[in-house]
N, C-alpha and C positions, 0 to 999 in steps of 0.2 A: 749869916745867909739873908741875901734880898728875894723878893719872891714878886713874879711878874701880877701886875695888875687884872684880874681877870673879866672887869670891866671894859679897860680899854683894849684888852685884846679883842674881846668877842665883838665891841663897837667898830674895830677899825678891822677885825677878820671878816665880818659880816660882807663890807664892801668891796674889801681887797682879795677875798680868798673864795667866799662863798664855797661853792661844791669843789674848786680847783684843786685845794692842797690833798684831799684823797677821795678819789672817788670819781672821777668824772670821766673815766674811760666808757669813753661811750661801748609709752613706754609701760604704762601700768598705773594701777588706780593707789590710792594710801593705803596702806597697812591699816584696819583698825584694831590690831591684837598687840600693838606696840612693836611690832617690826619683825614677828616671829617667819615669816614666810620671807619678810626683805632679807634675811638672814641667809636662808636656805637657797634665796635666787644668787646672792653673793657666792656660795658655794657649789653651786648646781654642777660647775665644769663645762656648762655651754656659755662661749662668748655671747657677750649681750650686744647685739648690733647697734649700731650707730644710727642716729635719728636721720631719716632720709625724707622724712616731710619739710618742705617749705615753710618759711616764717607765715605766710597767708594760710595755709592749713593748720598749722599752730595757731593762731590766732583766732582762726575761724573756731577752732576745737574750744579757746580759752573763752569766748564769748558765748558758746553752749552751756559750759560748766558755770557762768555766771558771770564773768566780767570781772573778779574779785583775787584780789595778788597782796600778800603783805611779806614783806622780805626785812630780816632782820641785819644790818650792817653797821659792820664796826667803823667805828671814828671817831669825829672831836666837839663836834657842832652839831645841833639840827637842822641845819640848812646845807649840811656838806655834800649831800645825796640830793641835793633841787636838781642840777643840771641833769644827772641820770635819769631820775624821774621824768623831768620834759621832755627830755628825750625820747623818752620810751611810751611817755603817752602821746607824743606827737606824732609817733609812729603806729599807735595803737591807741586811737582814744577812746576806743570802750572799755578799755580794761583800766579800772581803778586801782593804782598803784600806790601802796601804802610801802614807805621806806623808813624805818624807824631806828635813827641813827643813836649809838651809844658805843662804850667802849669797850672793845670784845670781852676783855675780862670781865663784865657783868651781864652779857648778853649770852656768855655759853652756859654759865650757871643759871641763869634765868630762865633757859632753854631745858635745863635739867629739873628745873623745879616744876615746868609747867608740864612736862612731860611725867612726873610723878603724881602730879596731883591732874591727871586729866584735862588738863587746862591748856593745850597747844595753842597760840598764836600766830607764829609765822608758818610760811610754806617754806622758803627761802630762807637760809642762813648765810653769809659772807663774812669772814670774821680773820682777824688777825693771829688768834689764839689756833695755830696748825694743829695743834696736838688734839686738839678735841675731835677731829675727822678721823683719826683710827680708831680712837675708843670708840666715838659713836657710831662707827661700821661695826666693828667687833661687838658691841650691843645692839644691833638689828634694828636702829632707830633712824637711818638715812634709806633713799629709796634709790635704788640702783640706776643709772641713766645714764647714757651716753649721749652728749651733744650732737649734732653736725658739728665738723671740725673736730673733733674729739682726738681722731689722729694726728689730726697737725699740731696739736699743742707739745709744746716742748715734754719730753718723757716725764720729768719730774713734778711736769705742772699736770698732774691728773691720777687719780686712782685708778690701775688696770682693770680693775670690776666696775665702773663708773660708780662707787662711791662720791667721789668728788672732784670737781675741777679748779684748777687757776683761772681766775676771768680777768684779773690785772695784774699788772708788775707795779710794786711801789717800791721806792728806796728813798734812804734818810742817808743824810750828810751834813755837812755844817755850810755855812752862806754867808755872805757880808754883803755889804752896800755897795751894788754897782759905780756909784760915785767913785770909791776907794781907787778905781782903775788897778794897776799893778800894784798897786800897794796895800790890799788886803792878805791877810792869813794866806801863804801858798799852799800850805798843807796843813794836815791838822795838828801836827805836832807846832808849827807856829801859834796853835791857841794859848797855851802855857807861857809864851811870852808875854814879859811883863808891860811891852806897850799896848796890851791890850787888856790890862787892868781895869775893872769897869765899865769894859765895852762889850761886853757877853751877855746875851741873853738864851735861855737853853730852857728846853721841856725838861722834864725831870727825869733821869735814867733812873729811877726807882719808882715808878707811875706807868710806866709805858714799855712793855718789854723788847719792841721793835729799837727804843732808845737804848735801853739797859743794854742790848746785845752791842750796839754802836760804840759805846760806854765802854765795853768790856775788850772790844775788839783795838780799841786806842789804847788800852789799857796793858793789854797783850804786845802791843806792836811797840810803845813808847816807854812801858815802865811803868813802876810804882811811884817814882818820884815826880816825874811828869805828871802823875793824877793829882798828887801833892801840891804843887805848883799850880795845878789848875784851878783846882778848890779854893786857892790862896785868891783867883783873881776877881771876887768880887761878882761872882757869876748871878743875876738874876733870873732865878727858876721861876716857872708857870706851867699847871695842868694843861694840858693839851697840845699835840705836836704843831699845829698850827702858830702857837704864841712866840716862838721865836723868830718865825718868817715877817709876822705883825709886826715885831720889836724892830725889825728890822726895814721893813716896807715903810713904815711909820719914822723913822728917825729916832726910835727913843733907843736904838742901839745899834753900831755900824756891825756888830759878828752874832750871827747867833748857830746853835748847835742842835740837831736833833729835829730835824724837820723834812719835809717831803721838797723835794726838785725836778729839775731837769736840766739838763746837758743842752738841749734846744733854743730855749729861752726861759726868760723868766716866769714864774709861774704869779709872781706877784710884781706891780711896779718898783723896776729900782732894786730887783735880790738877784746877787749873782750867787747860783748854788754850787758847790764844787767837788769834783770825786778825781783826786789829784793821780795821776799817774802813779802806781808802787803806794801809794798808801788807802787805807782799807775807809770802805764803806758798807752799807750793807742793802740788800735789797733782797724781795721774797715774791713770790705770786699768791695773794689774797686767794682764799679757799674758798669755795661756793657748793652747798649741797642743797638738794629736797628731802626735806624731813620725810618720813615715810607714812606719817600721821597726818600730812597736809591737806588742808581742807580743799584747796586749789591748785594740785598736781598739774593740771594741764594749763594754766596759767604759769606756773613754775618752769614748767618745760619752754612755754615762749619763751622766759625773762632768760634761762641759760641759754639756749639758741642764739636770742640777741645778742648777750653779752660777747659771745663768743664769735660771732659775726664777724668777717671781714671789715667793713666800713666802721664796726665801733670799734675792732681794734686797731683799725689806721689813727683813730683819731686820740687814742690816750692819750694822756695829758702830758707825760714825762717821755714818748716817743715809742718807748719799749711797750713791745705785744707778749702775750704767751704763747702766740703761734708763730711754729717755724717757718711758715709759707706767706706771715706779713714783715714787708721788710721795715724796720724800723725808719723814723724821720729824722729828719735834720743829719745823715750820714753814721750816725750812730751804728755798732755794731748790736748783735742781740743779745738779751743781759747776759748770757750765760758765757759770752766771751770775756765778759771782765771778771777774773778770777780773785779781785779785789773787792767785789761787791760779797765774797762769801755767801753765795747763792744758797748753797748746800748746808753752811754751818748755821743756818738760823732755824732751821726746823728741826735739828739734831738739838740744839739749843733748846729751843719751845719745849723737847720732849722729855727732857729733863729736870723738871720741878725743882729737884733739890738742888741744883746748880744755878737755876734762875733765881731760887732762895737766896744762896748765898752772895751771889753777886747784888742782889737788891739791897739786903742788908749793910756788905761793903761799901757800896756808894751811898748808902745814907749816914755811915760812919763820914764819909768825907765831905759829903754834901748838906745834908740834914734831910729832916723828916719833909713828907711831902706836904703842902699846907695849900687852903685854897679848897672850893668846892667843885667837882667834876663839872666839864665845860658842857657836856651834855643835858646837864640838870640830872636831878634825882625821878628816873620813870617808874620806879616800882616794879610790881611782879609782872604785869600783863599790857604793855603798851602798843596800842595798835590794836585792841579789841574791840 
């Protein structure tokens, strides 16, 4: 098994991808008791009203609060949310927004530990670990809140009680060098064709649960003999989902598996991302929530309202919006109109941690152990403090 060069990936990725790969889509006080009053609010029976204040009004409240905001964001590289931060701060210059990027599987347990040790840092969490949000709701550690536009969200992209909202649609599939024209793999099935031996880069399916789910869909659709043949393709694996995109964009490999993309145009020069009709890809809404012990709840409310605002949703990097009243770009249908995106399957998969573990270890048998340092670095217990 070959592994992808982290240095080469990050060196190219900072220029080619920046924040583009993931995350560039453009009520009450915090509970001091660990969420008891918050849990009561979820179960009180009285519907929580949707936010009616304007962004300017919310901005004024955030400034009076002190103008600070910390977001823990799931992602792959430290600069991946720089475009989001720049866009937010250009509109709200008096808010000192810190966005700390790390793999979601580290951020979620980091938040758990901070809550357990009374040392919480973030005000907002936006993560791929979808299973954490119902758990956190049940534990009473989330602040119930319905931003403006909540009622326009696709119903499965929101908690009915306002515990969390989906703020951006992400989708993973395979990609290839656009210079191949019609000569690239037309469907995922073609990835196991011997002509692509030695030509494929992929993010590890046993390192990232969304990539794992994509590989699971491939295995279920094409069978285990197909997986065996794919494993014989001498794939170059890397940690971090931008690595296959970088490999293709930098001409290291003509084909990549397990990265974000768009059907409206390349997210990196010369890279064609593919979601073939009748063949699987995967998509989900990245969930975000305000923590009940947040030090800056006013700024957190501003941030969620901004993320769900129509202009930000219209500028999403992949063309898809979480809102039903925002028309997708480039002639796309809403993401929930694509049955091969398996939109409902990913949350169910993430909720069954035993199943996740079985698939992860099975693919380890085929493709080998994860190697290499985490692409965001090792951030420790309290980044952003």
